[in-house]
Chimera marker file (.cmm) of the C-alpha trace (Angstrom):
<marker_set name="trace">
<marker id="1" x="95.419" y="132.044" z="107.687" r="1" g="1" b="0" radius="0.5"/>
<marker id="2" x="95.669" y="132.489" z="104.206" r="1" g="1" b="0" radius="0.5"/>
<marker id="3" x="96.452" y="131.104" z="101.502" r="1" g="1" b="0" radius="0.5"/>
<marker id="4" x="99.723" y="132.808" z="100.143" r="1" g="1" b="0" radius="0.5"/>
<marker id="5" x="100.914" y="132.079" z="103.743" r="1" g="1" b="0" radius="0.5"/>
<marker id="6" x="99.583" y="128.544" z="103.461" r="1" g="1" b="0" radius="0.5"/>
<marker id="7" x="101.662" y="127.964" z="100.268" r="1" g="1" b="0" radius="0.5"/>
<marker id="8" x="104.809" y="129.051" z="101.527" r="1" g="1" b="0" radius="0.5"/>
<marker id="9" x="104.346" y="126.945" z="104.770" r="1" g="1" b="0" radius="0.5"/>
<marker id="10" x="103.626" y="124.386" z="102.593" r="1" g="1" b="0" radius="0.5"/>
<marker id="11" x="106.484" y="125.137" z="99.917" r="1" g="1" b="0" radius="0.5"/>
<marker id="12" x="109.067" y="125.450" z="103.154" r="1" g="1" b="0" radius="0.5"/>
<marker id="13" x="108.093" y="122.535" z="104.760" r="1" g="1" b="0" radius="0.5"/>
<marker id="14" x="108.607" y="120.291" z="101.479" r="1" g="1" b="0" radius="0.5"/>
<marker id="15" x="112.118" y="121.576" z="101.455" r="1" g="1" b="0" radius="0.5"/>
<marker id="16" x="113.047" y="119.695" z="104.781" r="1" g="1" b="0" radius="0.5"/>
<marker id="17" x="110.514" y="116.983" z="104.591" r="1" g="1" b="0" radius="0.5"/>
<marker id="18" x="111.808" y="113.285" z="104.885" r="1" g="1" b="0" radius="0.5"/>
<marker id="19" x="111.233" y="111.591" z="101.805" r="1" g="1" b="0" radius="0.5"/>
<marker id="20" x="108.583" y="109.147" z="102.902" r="1" g="1" b="0" radius="0.5"/>
<marker id="21" x="106.467" y="112.273" z="103.735" r="1" g="1" b="0" radius="0.5"/>
<marker id="22" x="107.122" y="114.000" z="100.297" r="1" g="1" b="0" radius="0.5"/>
<marker id="23" x="106.072" y="110.851" z="98.168" r="1" g="1" b="0" radius="0.5"/>
<marker id="24" x="103.142" y="110.907" z="100.903" r="1" g="1" b="0" radius="0.5"/>
<marker id="25" x="101.914" y="114.025" z="99.795" r="1" g="1" b="0" radius="0.5"/>
<marker id="26" x="102.515" y="113.773" z="95.952" r="1" g="1" b="0" radius="0.5"/>
<marker id="27" x="100.318" y="110.887" z="96.027" r="1" g="1" b="0" radius="0.5"/>
<marker id="28" x="97.553" y="112.399" z="97.699" r="1" g="1" b="0" radius="0.5"/>
<marker id="29" x="98.011" y="114.984" z="94.847" r="1" g="1" b="0" radius="0.5"/>
<marker id="30" x="99.408" y="113.167" z="92.445" r="1" g="1" b="0" radius="0.5"/>
<marker id="31" x="96.213" y="112.975" z="89.911" r="1" g="1" b="0" radius="0.5"/>
<marker id="32" x="95.650" y="116.832" z="90.465" r="1" g="1" b="0" radius="0.5"/>
<marker id="33" x="99.093" y="117.660" z="89.839" r="1" g="1" b="0" radius="0.5"/>
<marker id="34" x="98.962" y="115.277" z="86.750" r="1" g="1" b="0" radius="0.5"/>
<marker id="35" x="96.220" y="117.099" z="85.095" r="1" g="1" b="0" radius="0.5"/>
<marker id="36" x="97.139" y="120.880" z="85.482" r="1" g="1" b="0" radius="0.5"/>
<marker id="37" x="100.681" y="119.426" z="83.998" r="1" g="1" b="0" radius="0.5"/>
<marker id="38" x="98.694" y="117.963" z="80.661" r="1" g="1" b="0" radius="0.5"/>
<marker id="39" x="96.799" y="121.319" z="81.288" r="1" g="1" b="0" radius="0.5"/>
<marker id="40" x="99.903" y="123.627" z="80.871" r="1" g="1" b="0" radius="0.5"/>
<marker id="41" x="101.347" y="121.649" z="78.216" r="1" g="1" b="0" radius="0.5"/>
<marker id="42" x="98.115" y="121.815" z="76.054" r="1" g="1" b="0" radius="0.5"/>
<marker id="43" x="98.232" y="125.533" z="76.446" r="1" g="1" b="0" radius="0.5"/>
<marker id="44" x="101.760" y="126.126" z="75.762" r="1" g="1" b="0" radius="0.5"/>
<marker id="45" x="100.919" y="124.314" z="72.334" r="1" g="1" b="0" radius="0.5"/>
<marker id="46" x="98.183" y="126.232" z="70.995" r="1" g="1" b="0" radius="0.5"/>
<link id1="1" id2="2" r="1" g="1" b="0" radius="0.2"/>
<link id1="2" id2="3" r="1" g="1" b="0" radius="0.2"/>
<link id1="3" id2="4" r="1" g="1" b="0" radius="0.2"/>
<link id1="4" id2="5" r="1" g="1" b="0" radius="0.2"/>
<link id1="5" id2="6" r="1" g="1" b="0" radius="0.2"/>
<link id1="6" id2="7" r="1" g="1" b="0" radius="0.2"/>
<link id1="7" id2="8" r="1" g="1" b="0" radius="0.2"/>
<link id1="8" id2="9" r="1" g="1" b="0" radius="0.2"/>
<link id1="9" id2="10" r="1" g="1" b="0" radius="0.2"/>
<link id1="10" id2="11" r="1" g="1" b="0" radius="0.2"/>
<link id1="11" id2="12" r="1" g="1" b="0" radius="0.2"/>
<link id1="12" id2="13" r="1" g="1" b="0" radius="0.2"/>
<link id1="13" id2="14" r="1" g="1" b="0" radius="0.2"/>
<link id1="14" id2="15" r="1" g="1" b="0" radius="0.2"/>
<link id1="15" id2="16" r="1" g="1" b="0" radius="0.2"/>
<link id1="16" id2="17" r="1" g="1" b="0" radius="0.2"/>
<link id1="17" id2="18" r="1" g="1" b="0" radius="0.2"/>
<link id1="18" id2="19" r="1" g="1" b="0" radius="0.2"/>
<link id1="19" id2="20" r="1" g="1" b="0" radius="0.2"/>
<link id1="20" id2="21" r="1" g="1" b="0" radius="0.2"/>
<link id1="21" id2="22" r="1" g="1" b="0" radius="0.2"/>
<link id1="22" id2="23" r="1" g="1" b="0" radius="0.2"/>
<link id1="23" id2="24" r="1" g="1" b="0" radius="0.2"/>
<link id1="24" id2="25" r="1" g="1" b="0" radius="0.2"/>
<link id1="25" id2="26" r="1" g="1" b="0" radius="0.2"/>
<link id1="26" id2="27" r="1" g="1" b="0" radius="0.2"/>
<link id1="27" id2="28" r="1" g="1" b="0" radius="0.2"/>
<link id1="28" id2="29" r="1" g="1" b="0" radius="0.2"/>
<link id1="29" id2="30" r="1" g="1" b="0" radius="0.2"/>
<link id1="30" id2="31" r="1" g="1" b="0" radius="0.2"/>
<link id1="31" id2="32" r="1" g="1" b="0" radius="0.2"/>
<link id1="32" id2="33" r="1" g="1" b="0" radius="0.2"/>
<link id1="33" id2="34" r="1" g="1" b="0" radius="0.2"/>
<link id1="34" id2="35" r="1" g="1" b="0" radius="0.2"/>
<link id1="35" id2="36" r="1" g="1" b="0" radius="0.2"/>
<link id1="36" id2="37" r="1" g="1" b="0" radius="0.2"/>
<link id1="37" id2="38" r="1" g="1" b="0" radius="0.2"/>
<link id1="38" id2="39" r="1" g="1" b="0" radius="0.2"/>
<link id1="39" id2="40" r="1" g="1" b="0" radius="0.2"/>
<link id1="40" id2="41" r="1" g="1" b="0" radius="0.2"/>
<link id1="41" id2="42" r="1" g="1" b="0" radius="0.2"/>
<link id1="42" id2="43" r="1" g="1" b="0" radius="0.2"/>
<link id1="43" id2="44" r="1" g="1" b="0" radius="0.2"/>
<link id1="44" id2="45" r="1" g="1" b="0" radius="0.2"/>
<link id1="45" id2="46" r="1" g="1" b="0" radius="0.2"/>
</marker_set>
């Protein structure tokens, strides 16, 4: 399976997943998500 297909499947799943699973997935990725948000904010301020 290619990356775009995986992204789409994850996106589709998150739309219907119960809250507990969404929180669990976010918890796994939280540090990376927050780090990327900081990077984007810094780029927008330049």
